[in-house]
C-alpha positions as CSV (number, residue, x, y, z in Angstrom):
1,M,15.6,-54.7,106.0
2,E,15.2,-55.0,102.3
3,D,16.4,-58.0,100.4
4,D,19.2,-56.0,98.8
5,D,20.5,-54.5,102.0
6,Y,23.6,-56.6,102.5
7,V,26.1,-56.4,105.3
8,P,29.2,-58.6,106.0
9,V,28.4,-62.0,107.3
10,G,30.4,-61.4,110.5
11,D,28.3,-58.3,111.1
12,A,25.0,-60.0,110.6
13,L,25.9,-63.0,112.7
14,S,28.1,-61.4,115.3
15,G,29.4,-63.9,117.9
16,L,28.7,-67.1,115.9
17,T,31.5,-69.2,114.5
18,V,31.8,-71.7,111.7
19,S,34.5,-74.1,110.6
20,P,36.8,-72.5,108.0
21,L,37.1,-73.5,104.4
22,P,40.0,-75.7,103.4
23,D,43.3,-73.9,102.6
24,G,43.3,-72.4,99.1
25,W,39.5,-72.2,98.8
26,T,37.7,-68.9,98.2
27,A,34.2,-68.2,99.4
28,L,31.8,-67.1,96.6
29,G,28.4,-67.3,98.3
30,A,26.6,-68.8,101.3
31,I,23.3,-70.2,102.3
32,I,22.6,-69.5,106.0
33,L,19.9,-71.0,108.2
34,V,20.0,-69.3,111.6
35,K,18.3,-70.6,114.8
36,C,17.5,-67.5,116.8
37,F,15.2,-65.8,119.3
38,D,12.7,-63.4,117.7
39,D,11.9,-60.0,119.2
40,E,9.5,-61.6,121.7
41,G,12.0,-64.2,122.9
42,R,10.5,-67.2,121.0
43,S,12.8,-69.7,119.3
44,S,12.6,-69.2,115.5
45,W,14.5,-69.6,112.3
46,A,15.8,-67.1,109.8
47,F,17.0,-67.9,106.3
48,R,19.6,-65.7,104.6
49,R,21.7,-66.0,101.4
50,T,24.5,-63.9,100.1
51,D,24.3,-61.8,97.0
52,G,25.2,-63.6,93.8
53,L,23.5,-67.0,94.3
54,N,20.8,-67.7,91.7
55,D,17.7,-69.7,92.5
56,E,18.9,-72.8,90.6
57,E,22.2,-72.9,92.6
58,L,20.2,-72.4,95.8
59,L,17.7,-75.2,95.1
60,G,20.5,-77.6,94.0
61,A,22.6,-77.0,97.0
62,L,19.6,-77.4,99.4
63,M,18.5,-80.6,97.7
64,V,22.0,-82.2,97.8
65,R,22.4,-81.2,101.5
66,T,19.0,-82.6,102.3
67,D,19.7,-85.9,100.6
68,L,23.1,-86.2,102.4
69,L,21.5,-85.4,105.7
70,R,18.7,-87.9,105.1
71,R,21.3,-90.6,104.3
72,E,23.3,-89.8,107.5
73,L,20.2,-89.9,109.7
74,L,19.1,-93.2,108.1
75,D,22.5,-94.7,108.6
76,A,22.6,-93.6,112.2
77,Y,19.1,-95.1,112.8
78,T,19.9,-98.4,111.1
79,D,23.3,-98.6,112.9
80,D,21.4,-98.2,116.2
81,D,19.0,-101.0,115.3
82,E,21.8,-103.4,114.3
83,E,23.6,-102.8,117.6
84,E,20.5,-103.6,119.6
85,G,19.6,-106.7,117.7
């Protein structure tokens, strides 16, 4: 499939569900990291993004999400240490 061959997200990820956006919000684009089995049955990852996201938006969103996740993981780790000590 070419990079410009786009299908509706529901068609591409049939059977998967996500939590909905808050009431009144309108989806403009998405970054999608999909854990899947490849054609040989091995666990793998596929990365997709919707049409209309530029590279700067993509990088910014991934950096912010990475920083937030790093903070959550660090908080969980330090909370566990505090409970044990």
